[in-house]
Every structure is written in structure tokens, then in C-alpha cells.
N, C-alpha and C positions, 0 to 999 in steps of 0.2 A: 852386689846383686843388682840386676837391672831395675830401674825405677818403674818398669811396666808390670812387674810381677805383683799380683794382688797379695798383700800381707796376710789376708785371711787364710790363704792356702797353707801358710806355715803353721797355722794352728792345727792342721790335721795330724801333725805328729803327736798331739796329745791323745789321739784316739788309740795309738799303738804303744804309747809309753807305759811301762809298768808303774803302778801307783807306789810312791815311795812310802806312804804311811803304812800300807799293808805289809810291805817288806820289813819295815822297822818292827812292827808288831810281831811278825813271824820270828825275827831274830830274838826278841825278848822272850818269846815263848820257848825257843830252843834253849836259851841260857838257863831258864828255870828248870829245864828237864835234863840238862847234860849230866849232872852228878849222879842222879838216880840211874840214868841210862847206862853210863859207863860202868858203874858198880854192878849192874845187872848183867852186862856183857861179860865182865870178868868172872862172875859166878857161872855164866853159861859155858865159858871156855873150860873152866875147871871141871864142871860136871860132864861135859862132852868128852874131854880128854880122859876122864875116869871111865866113861862108857866105852870108848875106843880101846882102852887098855884091857878092860874086862873081856871084850869081844876077842881081842888078840890072844889073851891067855886062856880063856875058858870056852871060847866059841860062841858065847852069848852074853849079853849085858844083864846085870842084876836088875830085877823088876823095880827095886827101890830107887836105883840110879835112874832108870827110865822115867819113873814117876817124878823124881826130883827135876830131871831135865825138862819134862813136859811142863811143869809149873813155871820154871824159869822162862821157857819159850813163850808162855802166855803173858808173862810180864814184859818180855821184849816186844811182843806183838802189840802191846798197848801204845808203843811209841811209833808204830807204823803209820798211823794217820798223820802224825806230825811230819814224818819223813816224806810221805806222799805229797803233802802240801809244799814242802821244800823242793822236791823234784819237779812238781808242776810249775812252781815259781821260776825255777831255772829254765825249764823248757819254754815258758812264756817269754822270759827275758831274751833267750836265744832267738826265738821267732820274731820278737819285736825288733831285735837288732837287724835281722835280715829284711824285715819290712821297712825299717828306716832306710836301709841302703836302696831298696827298690823305690821308696818314696823320693829319696834324694835324686835318683836317676830321672824319675818322672818330672820333678821340679826343675831339674837342669834342662830337660827338653822343653818344658813350658817357658822357662826363662829365655832359651834360645829363640823360640818362636816369638815370645813377647818383645824381644829386643829388635825384631825386624821393624822397619818403618811401617806404620799403619797404612792400609789401603785407603784411597780416597773414596768418597761416596759414589762417584761415577764408576770406579773400578768394582766396588762391591755390587752395585746395581747391575753392571754388565755380567759379573760372575753369576749372580742369582738368575738373571735372564737366561744365560746359557744352560744352567742346571734345569730350569723349568722346561725349556724347549727340548732338552735331551730327554727328560722324563716323559713329556707329552708325546714325542715321537715314539718312545718305547711303548707307551700304553696303546697307541694306535696300531703300531706294527705287531704288538703282542696279540691283539685281537685278530689281526689278519693272518699272521704266519705262526703264532705260538711263541711263548717265551723262550723255549730252547733254541729257536732259530734266530733270535735277535743278535745284533752285533754286541760285542762284549761290553762296550761302554754304556749302551742303552740298558742292558741287563743289570749292570751295576747300579745305574741310576734308579731303576725300579726297586732293586733290593735295598738301596739306601733309604728310600722313602718308606718301604715296608717295615724295615727295622726301626725307623724313627716312630712310625705309627704304633708298633708294638711297645716301644719304650714308654710312650705317652699313655698307654692304656694297660700297663701291666697290673694295675691294682683293681681292674674291673672284676666284680663278683658275678660271673656268668650264671651262677646257681641261684641268684636272686636273694641271697642272704646277706649277712652283715660280716664284713671282715673285722678282725680284732682291731681296736684302736691302736695307734702307733705306740703309745706307752706300753700297752699290753704286750705287743710283739717284742719290744725290747726286754721286758721282764722275762719272757719265756726264753729268749736267746741267752740271756745271762744265766738262767737256771740250767739250761742244757750244757752250756760251756763249762760250768763249774762241776757238773755231775759226770759228764761223759769223758773218759780218757781218750776217746777217739780224737776229739778236737784239740787236745793238748799235744798229741803225738803227730797226727797227719797234717799235711798242708791242706788248708781249707780255702776253697774258692767259691764265689757266687756267680750265677749265670742267669741270663734272662731268656735262655733258650732251653729246649728239651734235652740237650746234651752239650758236652764240651769236647772239642777236638784239640789235642795237644800234639804239635810236631814232635817226632821222635826219631833219633838216629838209629837206623837198623843195621848199618854196616860201616866198617872203617877200611881205609886203605893202609897199606904198609909201605913205609919209606924204604927206598932202595939205594944201595951203594952203587957208585959208578966210577970208572977210571977217568983219568984226565981228559981223554978225548973220546970216551965211550958214548954210545948211543943211549939216549934216555927214552924209555917207553912209558906209556901211560900207566899210572898206579891206580888200578881200578879197585872197586869195593865199597867206596863211600856211597851210602844210600840213606834215604829218609822215608818215613812213613807217618801215619797219623794214628794216635791213640784216642779212641772215642770213649767218653765217659757218659753213659746215659743216666738219666735220673729216674727214680722209682718213687711210687706213692706209699706213704705210711699214714695210717688213719686210726682214729679211736671214735667209737660211737657209744654214747652214754644216754640212757633214758632215766629221768628223775621225775617223780610225781610232782604235780603242781603244789600239793600241800607241803611236800618236803621243801620245795623252794621257798614257799611262803612262811612256813612255821618253824623251820630248823633254826636252832640257836647258832649255827655256823653259816658262813657265807658259802653256799654250795657251789656257786660259780668259781670262787677262789679255790675251793677244794678240788674241783675238776681240773682247774689249771695246774695245781700242784701235782696231781696224779698224772696228768699228761706229760709234765716235765720228766717225771721219774720213768714212766713207761716208754716214752719215746727214746729216752737216753738208754734204757736197757736194750731196746730193740736195735738201736744203732751200734751199741757195743758188741752185741752178738753177731750182727752182720759184718762188722769190721774184722772179727776173728774168723768166722766160719761161714759167712754168707755164700750162697751158690753163684751169685751173679745173674740169676734168672728171676726177674721180678723183684730183686733186692740187690743191694750192693754186694760186691765180691769180697770175701774174706781173704786175708793174706795167707792163711793156712790152706785155702782151697786153690790157690794159684799154683799151677803146675811148674811155673818157671822159677819159683822160690826154691833155692837149693837147700839141702838138708845135711845134717851131720849126725852120725850114729852116737848114741850116748855111751856105748861100751858095756851096757848091761841090758838084758832083755826086757826088764820091766821097771828100771829105775834110772835116775839121773846120777851121773858120776862126775867127779872133779875133772878127770881127763876129758870127758865129753864136753863139759862146760868150757874148758880151755880151748879145745879144738874148735868149738863154735865161735869163741871169741876171736881166734886168729883166722877164721875161715872167710871173713869179709875183708875187703880192701881197707887200707889204712885211712883213706880219706873219709870213708863211711864210719869207721870205728871211732873217729874223733867226736862225733855227735850221736853215737849209738846208745840205745836203751835196751835193757832186758825187759821182757814181758813174761809173766807167769802168774799163776794164781797163788793164793796164800798158803795152800797146802804144799805146793812145790817149793815155795820160798822157805818153808820150814825145813825141807830136806836139803836145800842148797846151803842153808845157814850152817849145817853141820859138816860140810865138805872141807877137806884140806888138800893142798897141792903137794907135789913131791918134796918140797922143802918144809913140810909140816906147818905151813901157814894157812890160816883160814881164807877161803875165797871171799866170804862175806865180811865186810869191814864197816864199822860205824863211822859216820862222818859228821854227826850232829854236833860233836864237840867243837868242830872247826866251822860250823855254820854251813856245812856241805851236806848233800844227800848221802845216806848210806849207800854203799856200792858193792858190786860183785866183780871182783878182779879189776877194780878201778872205774867201772862204768855204773851209772845210776840204773835203777830198776823201777818199774811201775807195776802195781798189782792189777791184773786183768782177770776178773772172776770167770770170764767165758773161756779162758784157756783150759784145755783138758788136764786131768790129773795124770800122774805117772802111771804107765801101763803098757803092755805089749803093743808096739806099733803106734802109740800115740805121740803127739808133738807137744809136750808140756812147756817147752821153753822156746822163745824166739829172741833174736838179737839183731839189731840193725838201726840204721838211720831212717826212721819211719817218715820223717818229714820229706825226705827225698824219694822214699820208696812208695808211698801211698798218698793218693790225692782224694780228698773228700769234696763233694760239690753240693751246694745248697741252691735249689731252684725256688722253692717257696718255703720260707723258714717256718711259718705257722699261719694257718687260716682257721678261723672258728666260725661255725654257723649255729645260731640258736634257732631251732625250729619248733615253734609252739603249735604247729598245725597237724603234722603227720600223725602224732599220737594223741591228738586232742580228745578223741572219743574214749581213750583209755585213761584220761586225766594225767598225761605225762608231757614233759617238755624234753625234746631230744637235742642233745649237743653233739655236733660233729666237728672233730678236729682233724686236720690233715696237714701233711707237709710233703714236699717232694725233694728227695736227696739222692745222691749217688756216690759211689766210691769204688775204687779198685786199685790194684797194684800197678804203678806206672814205671817203676824202675826196680825190677826184681833182684838185681845183683846187689842192691843196697841192704838186703837183709837175708837171714838164714833161720832155719828152724832146727831144733834138736829132736831127733826121733829116738824113742826107747828101743834100741836094738843092739845086739852084741857086735 
């Protein structure tokens, strides 16, 4: 490595590396639960096989069998929290691996630049003088003829200074209140990350602007065969566009009496902070699934470009439907794909068998792996709809490639003791600006309850 690279840059890998201690604790927790979990699953299979046999022979299952199966399912459900922790740990590890590759690429570029001979003081002064002169000419000409009519390099010089100005003032509180201290913001970020499955599934980016534009390939050319001396014509079709991700505002406004703040046995500001973590997380999760994209993030179930697969039954999920959904996306996406459904639908899927009489749902905790459906992990998403005519209770895909989440302002808190002063109240206003939408629809599919 070049001697010009700052060693402190290498320490940034610690920010994205999963903590070994937490992983070891999780494995120990799994080991303690494995025996109970596997014996419960064996009981579940016996009870469900008995239920299926009764349905086949009599047309309906015995109520006692149904009751027994329901109790066993409740016991299995107790292990789901542990399974979700393991699934999230794997997703974080995969994301960290991708981030390491991206960081390594950035460090390589830094090293390449750092390896170049440093400019002399005279060269740097001359370069700065040229930039200032270019910017000054742009300012004068902008006043005379308008920014749109400036030469491209003068326009770029003005934009560069404007962006730098924004960067230096991004923390300014234009409302005249108080931003949360830095430690307070970090605590809220951690809380939301742990609570919201959105951030463990989607690719999360931060921005200093009102929206993010991502280049996107919109068309491909087709390679053509040609004879030995044949004429080669242009292979048209390759085209590109921009995918814009706007940010939207989410807020909470809470009034608390001065006496409650002064006399409560609890730290009321801390209580508000905890409530904000939970409610902001709930709102993000709902928007991630079913948001309209108007004034809020776009939900992946609302995106018209996300393909669907029929379940094979008018109001229920079937094994054939699940398998068709699994094989409906490209192999490259299936490698890192995840199932999404709510707990009720998971209970239905757990009972399904394929044509070879094998259960689609399989336990993985015994091997320190997440439980799986046809070999792929799943995440419980309470905002997913239940089974029903025309609903989409199951989704499957590589959400990190399919969906992008954007943070503009992670959290801002204003403590306003004046607006409600005559009523004896203190007002707390919390707000954040986030955005999100599907950016690669072909990486996921949804299951529709339809014959």
C-alpha cells in the first residue's frame, strides 16, 4: 500500500464490520434452543400429517387434531424471534460484505490518487486562482445574462461553490430551535435500524439533497451473427435514463404539560424518544410495503412493474404457487432472495408440502442457519396483507437490489416551550426526511391469491 494513504482511513471498515461478540452470543442462544425446537418440529409434522390424512379420508380434519396442531404452532412461533435475529444477522453480514468491497474500491482510488507526486505550492496556488477567477466570471455573467446562458465550465464552478456552501451549512436549524445532540441522533438511528425490517432488507443511502438520481439502463442491444465477409450494421437498443428518488417528510408532534415534565417519575423526554423510534419505524415499514409514492415512499406492492404469480387458489397460498414464485425470478436474484409475509401467512406456509411430500418450511436453527422456505430465508413483515381474494400475501426477491431507501434528515427534534405556554404545555416536534422506491423491479415478485 502507498505510504501516502492515511492509516486512519482503514479504520472505517470497523463501521461496517459485524460485531463478533453479538454473533457469538446469538450462536450460544441457538444452541440452548435447538433440542426443544427440533422436538417441537417433529411433533408438528406428525400432527399435520395426521390432519392431512383425515382431510383426505373424511373431507375434514378432526377438531381435536386442529386444536393440537394449533398449540404446537404456538410453541414453534416462540422460536421465530430467535430465527428473525439470525436472519437479520445474515442479511447484515451480506450487506457488510458488499460494503467492504465498495470501500476497498474507494480506498484503491484514494491510494491511486495519493500515489501521484504532490503538487508544488505554486501549482496549488495557480489552480486555486483559476478556480476563483472562473467562479467570479460566472457570478458577474450570471447577473448579466442569467445562469442558464453561462458557459458550461462557469456554470459548473458556481454549482461547485453552491454545493460546498450547502455541505458546510447542512446542520443549520432554520426553524430557530435546537437540533438533537450528536449522541442523541446516533441513539435514534440505532433504535430504528434494529426495529425496522426495511433497513435490513433494502439498500440504504444518505443524501444532502432533496432527491437522489440514479442512472438506470432502460434498453439493451442484441448481439448479431455475421458471415465471414458480411456487412456489420449498428446494433441499436442500448439506452439509459435516470431514476429519481425524492425524499418525504415524516413527523410527530407531542404536547406535554410543564408539570408532567417537572414532576413525572419518568424521564419524559426519553419516553418521547422511545415512542418516536417505534412509531417512525412503524410508518416506514407500512410505506415500504404499501406506500403510494405520493407524499410518502413507494411500497413495492404498489409498484406496477413488480411481476406477480398466481397462487393457484382463489383465497389461499398453495405449495405450487410458492414454488412458481420461487422459480419466477432470475437465478442471480434468487441467490440472495428473501421471503416476506406476515405471521398468519407464515403459519399457512408452514403446513405446505411439495409433490414429493416434503415440507416447504424447514428448520435451520440446528445448523446455526435461519429457518427457510424452499431453501431461502424469510422475514416477518406485519404490514403484508393476509390471504384473501386478490391480495398479495407473499413477496420474494433480492430486496437489496430491488429497493433503495434514502435518508435526507435522520432525525431532528425541536423543544418548543413557547407555542403552548399559555396552556401550560411544552411542545416536542420530531421530524425526518426519507424516501424510498423500487429501483429494479425484476429482482422481486409477489404472489397473488388467484386461481
